[in-house]
LORO-49594 format. One record per atom (N, C-alpha, C, CB): residue in one letter; atom name; x, y, z. Coordinates in Angstrom, 3 decimals. Each point is the difference from the previous one (the first is absolute). Glycine has a CB too. Layout:
N
<atom A CA <X Y Z>>
...
//
This chain:
105
<atom X N <-16.169 3.650 11.134>>
<atom X CA <0.517 -1.355 0.131>>
<atom X C <0.452 -0.237 1.476>>
<atom X CB <0.744 0.006 -2.484>>
<atom X N <-1.182 -1.200 2.873>>
<atom X CA <0.323 -0.430 1.328>>
<atom X C <1.372 -0.613 0.132>>
<atom X CB <-2.373 -0.337 0.322>>
<atom X N <3.202 0.683 0.752>>
<atom X CA <1.378 -0.545 0.145>>
<atom X C <-0.205 -1.516 0.493>>
<atom X CB <1.128 2.439 0.604>>
<atom X N <-0.624 -3.398 -1.462>>
<atom X CA <-0.197 -1.344 0.309>>
<atom X C <1.242 -0.688 0.742>>
<atom X CB <-1.568 -0.013 -2.019>>
<atom X N <2.641 0.684 2.085>>
<atom X CA <1.286 -0.581 0.693>>
<atom X C <0.387 1.006 1.026>>
<atom X CB <0.887 -1.267 -2.071>>
<atom X N <0.003 0.683 2.847>>
<atom X CA <0.685 0.884 1.107>>
<atom X C <1.508 -0.329 -0.079>>
<atom X CB <-2.107 0.004 1.658>>
<atom X N <2.746 0.960 -0.944>>
<atom X CA <1.494 -0.018 0.104>>
<atom X C <0.350 -1.334 0.757>>
<atom X CB <0.237 2.684 0.050>>
<atom X N <0.949 -3.293 -0.542>>
<atom X CA <0.517 -1.295 0.589>>
<atom X C <-0.831 -1.188 -0.429>>
<atom X CB <0.843 1.250 1.980>>
<atom X N <-1.862 -1.009 -2.758>>
<atom X CA <-0.757 -1.095 -0.502>>
<atom X C <0.785 -0.655 -1.312>>
<atom X CB <-2.286 1.195 0.946>>
<atom X N <2.260 -2.578 -0.924>>
<atom X CA <0.645 -0.737 -1.135>>
<atom X C <-0.990 -0.143 -1.096>>
<atom X CB <1.516 -1.265 1.522>>
<atom X N <-1.228 1.691 -2.773>>
<atom X CA <-0.873 -0.061 -1.112>>
<atom X C <0.653 -0.547 -1.287>>
<atom X CB <-1.194 1.887 1.051>>
<atom X N <0.352 -2.299 -1.993>>
<atom X CA <0.493 -0.495 -1.307>>
<atom X C <-0.238 1.103 -1.046>>
<atom X CB <-0.494 -2.462 0.622>>
<atom X N <1.456 2.834 -1.264>>
<atom X CA <-0.093 0.934 -1.169>>
<atom X C <-0.155 -0.781 -1.259>>
<atom X CB <1.404 1.697 1.148>>
<atom X N <-2.444 -1.584 -1.789>>
<atom X CA <-0.314 -0.688 -1.167>>
<atom X C <-0.555 0.950 -1.127>>
<atom X CB <-0.421 -2.028 1.469>>
<atom X N <1.291 2.650 -2.135>>
<atom X CA <-0.399 1.123 -0.987>>
<atom X C <0.285 -0.460 -1.378>>
<atom X CB <0.501 1.832 1.643>>
<atom X N <-1.359 -1.311 -2.530>>
<atom X CA <0.223 -0.150 -1.468>>
<atom X C <1.109 0.871 -0.470>>
<atom X CB <-2.367 -0.539 -0.319>>
<atom X N <2.368 1.853 0.778>>
<atom X CA <0.957 0.990 -0.324>>
<atom X C <1.283 -0.353 0.807>>
<atom X CB <-1.832 1.798 -0.491>>
<atom X N <2.963 -1.902 -0.094>>
<atom X CA <1.137 -0.215 0.625>>
<atom X C <0.042 -1.292 0.826>>
<atom X CB <0.214 2.399 -0.067>>
<atom X N <-0.434 -3.500 -0.533>>
<atom X CA <-0.004 -1.362 0.824>>
<atom X C <1.287 -0.447 0.510>>
<atom X CB <-1.795 -0.704 -1.340>>
<atom X N <2.840 1.426 0.946>>
<atom X CA <1.270 -0.419 0.572>>
<atom X C <-0.010 0.414 1.433>>
<atom X CB <1.225 0.188 -2.186>>
<atom X N <-2.050 0.676 2.574>>
<atom X CA <-0.008 0.407 1.462>>
<atom X C <-0.986 -0.772 0.915>>
<atom X CB <0.641 2.254 -0.817>>
<atom X N <-1.258 -3.350 0.225>>
<atom X CA <-0.991 -0.726 0.658>>
<atom X C <0.693 -0.896 1.077>>
<atom X CB <-1.519 0.080 -2.096>>
<atom X N <0.796 -0.463 3.212>>
<atom X CA <0.645 -0.808 0.973>>
<atom X C <-0.689 0.196 1.401>>
<atom X CB <2.199 0.156 -1.354>>
<atom X N <-1.584 -0.575 2.363>>
<atom X CA <-0.480 0.130 1.364>>
<atom X C <0.806 1.112 0.668>>
<atom X CB <-0.683 -2.467 0.117>>
<atom X N <0.064 3.436 0.525>>
<atom X CA <0.488 1.132 0.629>>
<atom X C <-0.731 0.423 1.341>>
<atom X CB <0.675 0.642 -2.311>>
<atom X N <0.162 0.168 3.083>>
<atom X CA <-0.635 0.497 1.133>>
<atom X C <-0.323 1.576 -0.231>>
<atom X CB <1.246 -1.848 1.490>>
<atom X N <-2.374 2.386 -1.164>>
<atom X CA <-0.259 1.361 -0.049>>
<atom X C <0.733 0.776 0.925>>
<atom X CB <-2.031 -0.540 -0.755>>
<atom X N <2.645 1.575 0.188>>
<atom X CA <0.843 0.922 0.966>>
<atom X C <-0.564 1.378 0.096>>
<atom X CB <2.070 -1.235 -0.578>>
<atom X N <-2.943 1.568 -0.427>>
<atom X CA <-0.634 1.432 0.080>>
<atom X C <-1.300 0.009 -0.860>>
<atom X CB <2.361 1.178 0.289>>
<atom X N <-3.144 -0.097 -0.026>>
<atom X CA <-1.190 0.114 -0.736>>
<atom X C <-0.117 1.539 -0.426>>
<atom X CB <-1.127 -2.060 1.296>>
<atom X N <0.856 2.283 -2.542>>
<atom X CA <-0.049 1.335 -0.461>>
<atom X C <-1.287 0.186 -0.852>>
<atom X CB <2.566 0.150 0.055>>
<atom X N <-2.864 1.172 -0.257>>
<atom X CA <-1.276 0.310 -0.794>>
<atom X C <0.384 0.162 -1.485>>
<atom X CB <-1.123 1.208 2.027>>
<atom X N <0.080 -1.188 -2.805>>
<atom X CA <0.134 0.236 -1.419>>
<atom X C <0.961 1.205 -0.289>>
<atom X CB <-2.360 -0.951 -0.323>>
<atom X N <2.009 2.157 1.002>>
<atom X CA <0.708 1.258 -0.213>>
<atom X C <1.476 -0.243 0.322>>
<atom X CB <-2.077 1.404 0.565>>
<atom X N <2.394 -2.056 0.551>>
<atom X CA <1.401 -0.236 0.414>>
<atom X C <0.670 -0.840 -0.987>>
<atom X CB <-0.576 0.192 2.349>>
<atom X N <-0.148 -1.157 -3.001>>
<atom X CA <0.544 -0.980 -0.958>>
<atom X C <0.306 0.879 -1.222>>
<atom X CB <-1.350 -2.127 0.885>>
<atom X N <0.544 2.978 -1.330>>
<atom X CA <0.129 0.771 -1.181>>
<atom X C <1.166 0.991 0.139>>
<atom X CB <-2.467 -0.276 -0.435>>
<atom X N <2.641 0.847 1.651>>
<atom X CA <1.142 0.875 0.351>>
<atom X C <1.239 -0.772 -0.283>>
<atom X CB <-1.274 1.245 1.782>>
<atom X N <1.441 -2.440 -1.207>>
<atom X CA <1.172 -0.876 -0.073>>
<atom X C <0.341 -0.512 -1.346>>
<atom X CB <-0.523 -0.613 2.207>>
<atom X N <-0.601 0.146 -3.037>>
<atom X CA <0.130 -0.548 -1.213>>
<atom X C <-0.848 0.651 -1.130>>
<atom X CB <0.559 -2.000 1.275>>
<atom X N <-0.195 3.202 -1.680>>
<atom X CA <-0.805 0.745 -0.948>>
<atom X C <-0.154 -0.834 -1.339>>
<atom X CB <0.821 2.250 1.068>>
<atom X N <-1.976 -2.185 -1.515>>
<atom X CA <-0.434 -0.628 -1.318>>
<atom X C <0.322 0.920 -1.122>>
<atom X CB <-1.859 -1.242 1.096>>
<atom X N <2.282 0.697 -2.321>>
<atom X CA <0.146 0.801 -1.044>>
<atom X C <-1.392 0.373 -0.630>>
<atom X CB <2.294 -1.021 -0.305>>
<atom X N <-2.309 2.265 -0.424>>
<atom X CA <-1.325 0.380 -0.649>>
<atom X C <-1.173 0.364 0.889>>
<atom X CB <0.719 -1.477 -1.717>>
<atom X N <-0.453 1.569 3.067>>
<atom X CA <-1.086 0.324 0.936>>
<atom X C <-0.834 -1.232 0.293>>
<atom X CB <-0.059 2.352 -0.857>>
<atom X N <0.355 -3.469 0.562>>
<atom X CA <-0.758 -1.254 0.308>>
<atom X C <-0.212 -0.058 1.467>>
<atom X CB <0.959 -1.233 -1.955>>
<atom X N <-2.174 0.706 2.351>>
<atom X CA <-0.322 -0.025 1.435>>
<atom X C <-0.009 -1.536 0.288>>
<atom X CB <-1.450 2.305 0.084>>
<atom X N <2.060 -2.658 1.172>>
<atom X CA <0.006 -1.296 0.528>>
<atom X C <-1.429 -0.347 0.521>>
<atom X CB <2.491 0.240 0.577>>
<atom X N <-2.784 -1.429 -0.743>>
<atom X CA <-1.410 -0.476 0.325>>
<atom X C <-0.249 -0.246 1.474>>
<atom X CB <-0.056 -1.055 -2.219>>
<atom X N <0.919 0.393 2.988>>
<atom X CA <-0.337 -0.454 1.313>>
<atom X C <0.145 1.190 0.956>>
<atom X CB <0.749 -2.389 -0.532>>
<atom X N <-1.377 2.314 1.589>>
<atom X CA <-0.029 1.054 1.008>>
<atom X C <1.113 -0.183 1.102>>
<atom X CB <-2.516 0.207 -0.445>>
<atom X N <2.894 -1.503 0.593>>
<atom X CA <0.995 -0.340 1.111>>
<atom X C <1.124 -0.762 -0.557>>
<atom X CB <-1.769 -0.070 1.708>>
<atom X N <2.922 0.426 -1.266>>
<atom X CA <1.314 -0.662 -0.570>>
<atom X C <0.763 -0.515 1.250>>
<atom X CB <0.224 1.629 -2.150>>
<atom X N <0.535 -2.758 2.087>>
<atom X CA <0.679 -0.563 1.070>>
<atom X C <1.512 -0.147 -0.248>>
<atom X CB <-2.115 -1.134 0.551>>
<atom X N <2.999 1.544 0.287>>
<atom X CA <1.341 -0.265 -0.032>>
<atom X C <0.242 -1.387 0.458>>
<atom X CB <0.486 2.349 0.323>>
<atom X N <0.403 -3.165 -1.002>>
<atom X CA <0.210 -1.406 0.323>>
<atom X C <1.477 -0.170 0.238>>
<atom X CB <-1.994 -0.786 -1.374>>
<atom X N <2.272 0.102 2.486>>
<atom X CA <1.390 -0.305 0.376>>
<atom X C <0.794 -0.770 -1.126>>
<atom X CB <-0.804 -0.073 2.431>>
<atom X N <1.845 0.726 -2.900>>
<atom X CA <0.776 -0.682 -0.964>>
<atom X C <-0.510 0.053 -1.526>>
<atom X CB <0.590 -1.446 1.983>>
<atom X N <-1.682 2.224 -2.142>>
<atom X CA <-0.687 0.122 -1.328>>
<atom X C <0.500 1.121 -0.754>>
<atom X CB <-1.974 -0.969 0.893>>
<atom X N <2.312 0.771 -2.127>>
<atom X CA <0.305 1.168 -0.977>>
<atom X C <-0.061 -0.522 -1.418>>
<atom X CB <1.529 1.181 1.680>>
<atom X N <-2.069 -0.388 -2.507>>
<atom X CA <-0.049 -0.197 -1.418>>
<atom X C <0.308 1.165 -0.784>>
<atom X CB <-1.554 -1.630 0.399>>
<atom X N <2.250 1.434 -1.518>>
<atom X CA <0.271 1.194 -0.928>>
<atom X C <-1.168 0.175 -0.861>>
<atom X CB <2.457 -0.360 -0.042>>
<atom X N <-3.006 1.584 0.123>>
<atom X CA <-1.162 0.361 -0.718>>
<atom X C <0.172 1.096 -1.123>>
<atom X CB <-1.149 -0.650 2.101>>
<atom X N <0.280 0.424 -3.087>>
<atom X CA <-0.109 1.064 -1.046>>
<atom X C <1.197 0.047 -0.836>>
<atom X CB <-1.417 1.314 1.437>>
<atom X N <1.552 -0.463 -2.278>>
<atom X CA <1.229 0.154 -0.893>>
<atom X C <0.674 1.335 0.297>>
<atom X CB <-1.062 -1.406 -1.860>>
<atom X N <1.204 1.724 3.051>>
<atom X CA <0.771 1.188 0.463>>
<atom X C <1.413 -0.177 -0.157>>
<atom X CB <-1.677 0.496 1.562>>
<atom X N <2.428 0.629 -1.714>>
<atom X CA <1.481 0.008 -0.030>>
<atom X C <0.428 1.031 1.122>>
<atom X CB <0.159 -0.608 -2.633>>
<atom X N <0.403 0.227 3.604>>
<atom X CA <0.337 -1.392 0.537>>
<atom X C <-1.354 -0.674 0.458>>
<atom X CB <2.437 0.762 0.828>>
<atom X N <-2.340 -2.061 -0.787>>
<atom X CA <-1.241 -0.817 0.340>>
<atom X C <-0.543 0.387 1.339>>
<atom X CB <0.846 -1.921 -1.331>>
<atom X N <-2.142 1.839 1.449>>
<atom X CA <-0.715 0.233 1.284>>
<atom X C <-0.124 -1.268 0.735>>
<atom X CB <-1.263 1.872 -0.948>>
<atom X N <1.801 -2.046 2.108>>
<atom X CA <-0.158 -1.176 0.950>>
<atom X C <-1.247 0.278 0.741>>
<atom X CB <2.493 -0.472 0.279>>
<atom X N <-3.456 -0.297 -0.173>>
<atom X CA <-1.099 -0.024 0.762>>
<atom X C <-0.032 -0.911 1.109>>
<atom X CB <-0.963 0.693 -1.859>>
<atom X N <0.677 -0.257 3.213>>
<atom X CA <0.046 -0.849 1.054>>
<atom X C <-1.313 -0.192 0.640>>
<atom X CB <2.246 0.638 0.268>>
<atom X N <-3.376 -0.230 -0.939>>
<atom X CA <-1.429 -0.270 0.416>>
<atom X C <-0.717 -0.565 -0.971>>
<atom X CB <0.003 1.700 1.375>>
<atom X N <-1.154 -2.308 -1.023>>
<atom X CA <-0.901 -0.812 -0.979>>
<atom X C <-1.434 0.264 0.445>>
<atom X CB <1.758 -1.919 -0.423>>
<atom X N <-2.587 1.973 -0.666>>
<atom X CA <-1.430 0.316 0.321>>
<atom X C <-0.768 -1.054 0.819>>
<atom X CB <0.023 1.264 -2.100>>
<atom X N <-0.922 -0.890 2.694>>
<atom X CA <-0.915 -0.910 0.867>>
<atom X C <-0.523 -1.161 -0.902>>
<atom X CB <-0.779 2.016 1.541>>
<atom X N <0.467 -1.682 -2.772>>
<atom X CA <-0.664 -1.017 -0.907>>
<atom X C <1.073 -1.059 -0.349>>
<atom X CB <-1.677 1.756 -1.024>>
<atom X N <2.957 -1.628 1.331>>
<atom X CA <0.838 -0.945 -0.347>>
<atom X C <0.344 -1.059 1.003>>
<atom X CB <0.712 1.655 -1.414>>
<atom X N <-1.208 -1.409 2.571>>
<atom X CA <0.293 -0.780 1.252>>
<atom X C <-1.147 -0.895 0.299>>
<atom X CB <1.417 1.823 0.925>>
<atom X N <-1.021 -2.947 -0.393>>
<atom X CA <-0.977 -1.030 0.405>>
<atom X C <0.353 -0.416 1.626>>
<atom X CB <-0.220 -0.953 -2.724>>
<atom X N <-0.772 0.539 3.408>>
<atom X CA <0.235 -0.359 1.484>>
<atom X C <0.872 -1.370 -0.210>>
<atom X CB <-2.438 1.125 1.173>>
<atom X N <3.285 -1.239 -0.170>>
<atom X CA <0.782 -1.222 0.120>>
<atom X C <-0.433 -0.727 1.332>>
<atom X CB <2.010 1.063 -1.344>>
<atom X N <-2.628 -2.060 1.123>>
<atom X CA <-0.648 -0.816 1.088>>
<atom X C <1.169 -0.810 0.735>>
<atom X CB <-2.332 -0.235 -1.377>>
<atom X N <2.278 0.121 2.671>>
<atom X CA <0.886 -0.822 0.725>>
<atom X C <-0.258 -1.471 -0.206>>
<atom X CB <0.180 1.802 1.610>>
<atom X N <0.722 -2.649 -1.523>>
<atom X CA <-0.228 -1.455 -0.138>>
<atom X C <-0.764 -0.417 1.229>>
<atom X CB <2.124 -0.410 -1.380>>
<atom X N <-3.157 -0.441 1.052>>
<atom X CA <-0.845 -0.668 0.938>>
<atom X C <0.706 -1.086 0.778>>
<atom X CB <-1.859 0.526 -1.475>>
<atom X N <1.212 -0.993 2.588>>
<atom X CA <0.422 -0.982 0.850>>
<atom X C <-0.030 -1.379 -0.802>>
<atom X CB <-0.855 1.385 2.074>>
<atom X N <-0.168 -1.543 -2.908>>
<atom X CA <-0.177 -1.356 -0.684>>
<atom X C <0.220 0.224 -1.501>>
<atom X CB <-1.715 -0.873 1.773>>
<atom X N <2.093 -0.215 -2.496>>
<atom X CA <0.033 0.072 -1.452>>
<atom X C <-1.475 -0.060 -0.465>>
<atom X CB <2.362 -1.123 -0.168>>
<atom X N <-2.567 1.428 -1.087>>
<atom X CA <-1.436 -0.130 -0.534>>
<atom X C <-0.615 -1.388 0.204>>
<atom X CB <0.579 1.702 -1.732>>
<atom X N <0.239 -2.743 1.367>>
<atom X CA <-0.498 -1.437 0.240>>
<atom X C <-0.365 -0.264 1.372>>
<atom X CB <1.392 -0.756 -1.748>>
<atom X N <-0.472 1.263 2.716>>
<atom X CA <-0.225 -0.365 1.441>>
<atom X C <-1.379 0.706 0.504>>
<atom X CB <2.696 -0.203 0.427>>
<atom X N <-2.841 1.445 -0.966>>
<atom X CA <-1.182 0.787 0.409>>
<atom X C <-1.380 -0.788 -0.615>>
<atom X CB <1.548 2.412 0.003>>
<atom X N <-1.432 -2.826 -1.183>>
<atom X CA <-1.139 -0.677 -0.603>>
<atom X C <-0.421 -1.344 0.695>>
<atom X CB <0.749 1.077 -2.138>>
<atom X N <0.425 -1.776 2.548>>
<atom X CA <-0.243 -1.266 0.708>>
<atom X C <-0.596 0.270 1.374>>
<atom X CB <1.904 -1.084 -1.236>>
<atom X N <-1.586 2.129 1.994>>
<atom X CA <-0.574 0.262 1.197>>
<atom X C <-1.411 0.425 -0.074>>
<atom X CB <2.156 0.503 0.719>>
<atom X N <-2.456 0.191 -1.790>>
<atom X CA <-1.440 0.432 -0.267>>
<atom X C <-0.845 -1.221 -0.247>>
<atom X CB <0.736 2.203 -1.009>>
<atom X N <-0.155 -3.281 0.395>>
<atom X CA <-0.875 -1.198 -0.330>>
<atom X C <-0.195 -0.926 1.200>>
<atom X CB <0.819 0.097 -2.372>>
<atom X N <-0.152 0.121 3.463>>
<atom X CA <-0.079 -0.882 1.211>>
<atom X C <-1.205 0.567 0.731>>
<atom X CB <2.587 -0.557 0.208>>
<atom X N <-3.618 -0.360 0.040>>
<atom X CA <-1.290 0.388 0.610>>
<atom X C <0.301 0.453 1.487>>
<atom X CB <-1.373 -1.703 -1.536>>
<atom X N <0.724 2.698 1.936>>
<atom X CA <0.230 0.618 1.313>>
<atom X C <-1.011 -0.614 1.004>>
<atom X CB <0.857 2.203 -1.084>>
<atom X N <-0.565 -2.608 2.240>>
<atom X CA <-0.969 -0.395 1.003>>
<atom X C <-0.709 1.135 0.629>>
<atom X CB <1.351 -1.914 0.406>>
<atom X N <-2.639 1.829 -0.296>>
<atom X CA <-0.765 1.134 0.580>>
<atom X C <-0.439 -0.557 1.472>>
<atom X CB <-0.920 0.994 -2.478>>
<atom X N <1.235 -0.151 3.473>>
<atom X CA <-0.306 -0.287 1.316>>
<atom X C <-1.448 0.318 0.324>>
<atom X CB <2.354 0.400 0.547>>
//
């Protein structure tokens, strides 16, 4: 799996599992599947699916039914979306500029 995000990039976490951790975050670290499994072992030998995991600034969720609870500070690449920067024009302004005929020299 190809790494899609980089450190210090602003991303949107949009996950079905543990949706209480969804929001906008900055990536602080990148780890492999093996490093993730060492940090957050799964019960019954289950394997995690994603190959790349990201540490997010200020992110944490309580996972599993462990006693004491396991606090996770990383999320799978599949839970993240690109966060696009706001453009110079609003959508309506952009459409209006595209409708204006351009003079050809």
